[in-house]
Structures are given as C-alpha cells and as structure tokens.
C-alpha positions, 0 to 999 in steps of 0.5 A: 145670564146663562153661559152656553157650554160648547159641545164637541164631537172630538171624542167621536172623531178620534174614536172613529179614527182609531177604530179605522186604524185598528181595522187596518192593523187587523187587515195587516195581520191577516194579509201580511207575509211572515210573522213579524209583520203579522205581529206589527199588525196585531200591535197596531190593532191593539194599541189603536183599539185601546186609544179608540176606547180611551178617547171616547171615554175621555171626551164624554 
C-alpha cells in the first residue's frame, strides 16, 4: 500500500509574508524622516528578504 506524502504550501506563504515585510521596510526607508528610521527600514528590508529566501528554500 502506497503512502501519500502531504504537500504543504507553507514555504510559499512564509515567503510571501516576508516579501511583504521587506517591501514595508523599503517603503519605510524611503518615506521616514531622519537617519535612524531609515536605517531601521533598511534593516527590516534586509532581514525580511533573507527570511523570505530561506523559508522558500527550507520548505522546498
């Protein structure tokens, strides 16, 4: 008897979630007044982009 393997779309969902967070960070980098909020937006964009790639690869 063959066992079916459950396929999940979790990697795609997390990838999309972190991609949206990366876009929010990039937008914050563009519209934030002052250097410190721009740096925070950049950090959010970089970390969220990293997590987006990692989750897509981890659940592939």
